[in-house]
C-alpha positions as CSV (number, residue, x, y, z in Angstrom):
1,M,77.8,112.2,79.4
2,Q,81.4,112.1,78.2
3,N,81.9,113.2,74.6
4,L,84.0,111.0,72.4
5,E,85.6,114.0,70.7
6,S,86.8,115.5,74.0
7,I,88.1,112.1,75.1
8,G,90.2,111.8,71.9
9,N,91.5,115.3,72.3
10,K,92.5,114.6,75.9
11,W,94.4,111.5,74.8
12,K,96.1,113.5,72.1
13,L,97.4,116.2,74.5
14,N,99.0,113.6,76.7
15,P,101.1,111.3,74.5
16,Q,103.2,110.0,77.4
17,K,100.2,108.3,78.9
18,P,99.5,104.8,77.4
19,I,95.9,104.3,76.3
20,R,94.2,101.0,75.9
21,V,91.0,100.6,73.8
22,V,89.1,97.3,73.8
23,A,86.5,96.1,71.3
24,F,84.2,93.6,73.0
25,G,81.7,91.6,71.1
26,S,81.0,88.7,68.8
27,S,81.8,87.8,65.2
28,N,81.3,91.3,63.8
29,T,84.0,92.5,66.2
30,E,86.4,89.5,65.9
31,L,89.0,89.7,63.2
32,H,89.2,86.1,61.9
33,W,88.9,83.9,58.8
34,H,85.5,85.2,58.1
35,S,87.0,88.7,57.5
36,L,88.5,87.2,54.2
37,G,91.8,89.0,54.7
38,Y,90.3,92.5,55.0
39,F,90.1,95.0,57.8
40,N,87.0,95.0,59.9
41,W,85.4,98.1,61.4
42,F,87.7,98.0,64.5
43,S,90.8,97.6,62.4
44,W,89.8,100.8,60.5
45,L,89.0,102.7,63.7
46,S,92.3,101.4,65.4
47,S,94.3,102.8,62.4
48,A,92.5,106.1,62.5
49,M,93.1,106.4,66.3
50,R,96.8,105.7,66.1
51,E,97.2,107.9,63.1
52,W,95.2,111.0,64.2
53,I,95.5,110.7,68.0
54,G,98.9,108.9,68.5
55,R,100.9,105.7,68.7
56,H,100.5,105.7,72.4
57,I,97.1,104.1,71.8
58,T,97.0,100.3,72.0
59,T,93.8,98.6,70.6
60,I,92.8,95.1,71.7
61,N,90.2,93.0,69.8
62,S,88.3,90.9,72.3
63,G,85.6,89.7,69.9
64,I,84.6,86.0,69.7
65,G,82.1,84.7,67.1
66,G,78.8,83.2,68.2
67,E,78.6,84.9,71.6
68,T,75.7,86.6,73.4
69,S,75.6,89.3,76.0
70,K,75.5,86.5,78.6
71,D,78.8,85.1,77.2
72,L,80.5,88.5,77.3
73,L,79.7,88.8,80.9
74,K,81.2,85.4,81.6
75,R,84.6,86.4,80.2
76,I,84.7,90.1,80.9
77,D,87.3,89.7,83.6
78,R,89.7,87.8,81.4
79,D,89.2,89.6,78.1
80,V,88.5,93.2,79.1
81,L,89.1,94.1,82.8
82,S,92.5,92.4,82.9
83,F,93.9,94.8,80.4
84,N,92.9,97.8,82.6
85,P,91.4,99.6,79.6
86,D,90.6,103.3,79.3
87,L,87.7,102.7,76.9
88,V,85.6,99.7,75.9
89,I,83.4,99.5,72.8
90,I,80.6,96.9,73.2
91,T,78.9,95.6,70.1
92,I,76.6,92.7,70.8
93,G,73.0,91.5,70.2
94,G,72.7,89.5,66.9
95,N,73.3,86.1,68.7
96,D,71.0,87.2,71.5
97,A,68.2,87.4,69.0
98,W,69.1,84.2,67.2
99,K,69.5,82.1,70.4
100,G,66.3,83.3,71.9
101,L,67.4,85.5,74.9
102,T,64.6,87.8,76.0
103,I,64.9,91.5,75.6
104,Q,65.0,91.8,79.4
105,E,67.7,89.2,79.7
106,Y,69.7,91.1,77.0
107,Q,69.3,94.4,78.8
108,N,70.3,92.8,82.2
109,Y,73.5,91.2,80.9
110,L,74.5,94.3,78.9
111,T,73.8,96.5,82.0
112,Q,76.0,94.3,84.2
113,A,78.8,94.5,81.6
114,V,78.6,98.3,81.5
115,E,78.6,98.5,85.3
116,K,81.7,96.3,85.6
117,I,83.6,98.5,83.1
118,K,82.6,101.6,85.0
119,E,83.8,100.0,88.3
120,I,87.4,100.1,87.0
121,K,87.0,103.8,85.9
122,A,87.0,102.9,82.2
123,L,84.5,104.4,79.8
124,P,82.0,101.9,78.3
125,V,80.8,102.9,74.8
126,L,77.8,101.0,73.3
127,Q,77.6,100.4,69.5
128,T,74.6,99.3,67.6
129,Y,74.8,96.9,64.7
130,Y,74.3,97.9,61.0
131,C,70.9,96.8,59.6
132,L,70.3,93.1,59.1
133,L,68.9,91.6,55.8
134,Y,65.5,91.0,57.4
135,N,64.1,89.8,54.1
136,R,66.6,86.9,54.1
137,M,66.6,86.1,57.8
138,D,64.5,83.9,60.1
139,R,61.5,85.6,61.6
140,I,63.2,85.5,65.0
141,F,65.4,88.4,63.8
142,Q,62.4,90.6,63.3
143,R,62.7,91.7,67.0
144,F,66.3,92.9,66.4
145,P,65.2,96.6,66.4
146,E,64.2,96.1,70.0
147,I,67.8,95.1,70.8
148,V,69.0,98.3,69.1
149,E,66.6,100.3,71.3
150,V,68.0,98.7,74.4
151,N,71.4,100.2,73.5
152,R,69.9,103.6,72.9
153,N,68.0,103.6,76.1
154,L,70.9,102.4,78.2
155,S,73.1,105.1,76.6
156,R,70.7,107.7,77.9
157,E,70.0,106.1,81.3
158,M,73.6,105.3,82.1
159,E,75.0,108.5,80.5
160,I,77.5,106.7,78.3
161,P,78.3,107.3,74.6
162,L,76.6,105.5,71.8
163,I,77.9,104.9,68.3
164,D,74.6,104.3,66.5
165,Q,75.5,102.4,63.3
166,Y,71.9,101.2,62.9
167,K,70.7,104.8,62.6
168,Y,72.8,105.3,59.4
169,F,72.5,101.8,57.8
170,S,68.8,101.1,58.3
171,P,67.4,103.9,56.0
172,F,69.5,102.6,53.2
173,Y,68.1,99.1,53.7
174,E,64.5,100.3,53.9
175,K,64.8,102.5,50.8
176,D,66.9,100.2,48.6
177,P,67.3,96.6,50.0
178,N,68.6,95.2,46.8
179,T,71.6,97.6,46.6
180,Y,72.1,97.4,50.4
181,R,72.6,93.7,50.0
182,N,76.0,94.5,48.4
183,L,77.3,95.6,51.8
184,M,76.6,92.2,53.4
185,L,78.5,89.0,53.6
186,D,75.3,87.2,54.6
187,G,72.1,88.2,56.4
188,L,73.8,88.9,59.7
189,H,77.4,90.1,58.8
190,V,78.7,93.0,56.7
191,N,81.4,92.4,54.1
192,Q,84.6,94.4,53.6
193,I,82.6,97.4,52.2
194,G,80.2,97.4,55.1
195,N,83.1,97.1,57.6
196,A,84.8,100.1,56.0
197,L,81.6,102.1,56.3
198,M,81.3,101.2,59.9
199,G,85.0,102.2,60.5
200,I,84.3,105.6,58.9
201,I,81.2,106.2,61.0
202,A,83.0,105.1,64.2
203,S,86.0,107.3,63.4
204,R,83.8,110.3,62.7
205,S,82.0,109.6,66.0
206,F,85.4,110.3,67.7
207,S,85.7,113.4,65.4
208,L,88.7,111.8,63.6
209,P,89.4,112.1,59.9
210,D,88.3,109.2,57.8
211,P,90.8,106.2,57.5
212,I,93.1,106.3,54.5
213,F,92.5,103.6,51.9
214,S,95.6,102.4,50.0
215,D,93.4,100.2,47.9
216,N,91.8,102.6,45.4
217,T,89.5,99.9,44.1
218,L,88.0,99.3,47.5
219,W,87.9,103.0,48.3
220,D,86.0,103.7,45.1
221,K,83.4,101.2,46.2
222,V,83.2,102.5,49.8
223,K,82.9,106.1,48.6
224,N,80.1,105.1,46.3
225,Y,78.1,103.4,49.1
226,L,78.9,106.3,51.4
227,N,77.3,108.6,49.0
228,L,74.3,106.3,48.7
229,M,73.9,106.2,52.4
230,E,74.0,110.0,52.6
231,K,71.0,110.1,50.2
232,Y,68.8,108.8,52.9
233,I,70.2,110.2,56.1
234,G,72.9,112.8,57.1
235,L,76.1,111.0,58.2
236,P,78.4,112.3,61.0
237,P,80.4,115.2,59.5
238,K,83.6,114.5,57.7
239,I,86.6,115.8,59.5
240,P,89.4,117.4,57.4
241,Y,92.8,115.8,57.4
242,P,95.4,117.8,59.4
243,K,97.6,120.0,57.3
244,K,101.1,118.6,56.9
245,K,103.8,120.5,58.8
246,E,106.2,122.7,56.8
247,E,109.6,121.1,56.4
């Protein structure tokens, strides 16, 4: 299985080669009105990649709200393969649960998407969701952990990387659901704080330093919830910022 840290290091050592990274998913990938003018997780990861790896990285957001794994497969040629990407992060599953796709259907569509990405010699990376607000959601979402497990199993079986956001978010929800609610825009979507936490976890998965927050008020909130998450489970290790070169 390819390691995300080694991939980032390889890209960094060859700044003359253009690199394309695509985020492929539904509303929690798409940067749109529902983001309320804030970065989402992929915006934070994109900034970290371009800052700590290099400006030769181009990131493309191919998220569309309301979609299922079946919908992704229908548009994968246009919105992913046409860009000839080097790496594709797939984050999908909430709408599959909501719209009643079976777990087997979800697995089949996701597997086909991964195979198509592999066919063009790009690296597919699966990413699980954060934890949903199950206590505020329809009962149909109670099967969402099964969708998370599909991602984990496919990562092992197909030997592709996994960014397991659910692993870090779910203990916080289970131990303190009332406080966890402050990370959520609604039962299915994270707000700007939750997105920033996802961006930090995704950046650390590539062994990149944390994104830099110019808004100190937002950073104080993010840092507080980062510390709360760490009470319940160890997060990926924080990577030191590179030392500035001497003038």
